[in-house]
C-alpha positions in Angstrom: 13.6 3.3 14.7 12.5 0.6 12.5 14.7 0.4 9.1 12.1 0.3 6.3 13.4 -1.6 3.2 12.1 -1.8 -0.3 10.1 -5.0 -1.1 9.3 -5.6 2.7 5.8 -5.6 4.3 4.8 -3.8 7.2 2.1 -3.2 9.7 0.8 0.4 10.9 0.2 1.4 14.1 -3.4 2.1 15.3 -2.4 5.7 16.3 -2.0 6.5 12.8 -5.7 5.6 12.0 -6.9 7.2 15.0 -4.9 10.6 14.0 -6.0 10.3 10.4 -9.7 9.3 10.9 -10.2 8.6 7.2 -13.4 6.4 6.7 -11.9 4.7 3.8 -8.7 3.5 5.1 -8.2 -0.2 5.7 -7.9 -0.3 9.5 -6.3 -2.7 11.6 -8.5 -5.8 12.5 -9.0 -6.3 16.2 -7.8 -10.0 16.5 -5.3 -10.4 13.9 -2.2 -8.5 12.4 -4.0 -7.3 9.3 -3.8 -5.7 6.8 -0.1 -5.4 5.9 1.4 -3.1 3.7 4.3 -2.6 1.2 6.0 0.7 1.8 7.4 3.0 -0.9 9.6 6.0 0.1 8.6 9.4 -1.5 11.9 11.4 -1.8 9.8 14.7 -2.2 8.1 14.6 1.0 10.1 12.0 3.1 6.9 10.2 3.7 6.3 6.4 2.9 3.5 5.4 0.7 1.7 2.3 2.1 -0.1 -0.1 -0.4 -2.4 -2.6 1.3 -1.9 -6.1 0.6 -5.1 -8.5 0.1 -5.2 -12.2 0.0 -8.5 -12.2 -2.0 -6.6 -12.9 -5.2 -9.6 -14.4 -7.2 -11.8 -11.3 -6.5 -9.0 -9.0 -7.8 -8.3 -11.2 -10.6 -11.9 -11.0 -11.9 -11.8 -7.1 -11.4 -8.3 -7.0 -13.6 -10.2 -9.3 -16.1 -13.2 -7.1 -16.3 -11.0 -4.0 -16.7 -8.9 -5.5 -19.6 -12.1 -6.5 -21.4 -13.2 -2.9 -21.2 -9.8 -1.9 -22.2 -9.2 0.1 -18.9 -5.9 0.5 -17.1 -5.0 -2.1 -14.6 -2.1 -0.6 -12.9 -4.1 0.2 -9.9 -4.2 -3.5 -8.8 -1.3 -5.9 -9.1 -1.1 -9.6 -8.4 2.3 -10.4 -7.0 4.0 -13.5 -5.6 5.3 -12.8 -2.1 7.2 -15.9 -0.8 5.5 -18.3 -2.9 1.9 -17.1 -2.2 0.1 -15.0 -4.7 -1.1 -11.9 -2.9 -2.7 -8.4 -4.1 -1.1 -4.9 -4.0 -4.0 -2.5 -4.1 -2.2 0.6 -5.5 -5.7 2.3 -5.7 -6.0 2.4 -1.8 -2.6 3.6 -1.3 -1.9 6.4 1.2 1.1 8.3 2.6 2.4 8.3 6.5 5.4 9.2 8.5 8.0 6.6 9.2 6.8 6.8 12.9 3.5 5.1 12.1 5.0 2.0 10.6 4.8 -0.3 13.6 6.7 -3.3 12.6 8.0 -5.5 9.8 5.6 -8.4 8.9 7.1 -11.7 10.0 5.6 -15.1 9.4 7.3 -18.3 10.8 10.1 -16.5 12.1 11.0 -14.9 8.6 10.5 -11.3 7.3 7.9 -11.3 4.6 9.2 -9.7 1.3 9.3 -9.8 -2.3 12.7 -11.4 -3.1 13.1 -10.5 -6.9 14.7 -7.0 -7.1 13.2 -6.5 -10.8 9.7 -7.1 -9.5 10.4 -4.4 -6.7 11.8 -1.9 -9.0 8.5 -2.5 -11.4 6.4 -1.9 -8.3 8.2 1.2 -7.4 7.4 2.5 -10.7 3.9 1.7 -10.7 3.6 3.4 -7.2 5.0 6.5 -8.6 2.7 6.5 -11.4 -0.2 5.9 -9.1 1.0 8.7 -6.7 1.3 11.1 -9.6 -2.4 10.4 -10.6 -3.6 10.5 -7.1 -2.0 13.9 -6.6 -3.8 15.1 -9.7 -7.1 14.1 -8.5 -7.7 10.8 -10.3 -10.3 8.8 -8.3 -9.7 5.0 -8.9 -12.6 3.9 -6.6 -15.5 5.6 -4.7 -13.9 4.5 -1.6 -10.5 5.9 -1.8 -8.6 7.6 1.1 -8.4 11.4 1.1 -4.6 11.3 0.3 -4.2 15.0 0.1 -5.5 15.6 3.7 -3.5 12.5 4.9 -0.3 13.8 3.3 -1.0 17.4 4.8 -1.4 15.9 8.4 1.6 13.6 8.1 3.9 16.5 6.8 3.4 18.0 10.2 5.0 14.9 11.8 7.8 14.1 9.5 
């Protein structure tokens, strides 16, 4: 079984998307290993919450800026540096899964891709916990948000 570590990025098996069949999940691309996800362990359910990563930094920086101007919270989208490259973590699109569906670690140039600074990882884990709590209370961040309640129920059957 794959060891899933805090701060590391992973890919999800196609079988997960086939089983869950949620129209709002960011499914795997046919010809490239994307999207990739940061995983956070949920001690209450023994599931992992996966946060999609995006390279569309400018797009999301504009969204964050708009939210700030309108005095709206920006926790659901975080711009972080991952091995020297800016990347976006889309907490608003996170979803739970069983470890069995986390296929492999993201490796680029022979090196595992991860966030090296433990303080940043801790901060991101706190954000994940906050967003998970809001999602479980029914907060809708986007109209295209995965149905986390249905996914969590399904994943609890395979833990």
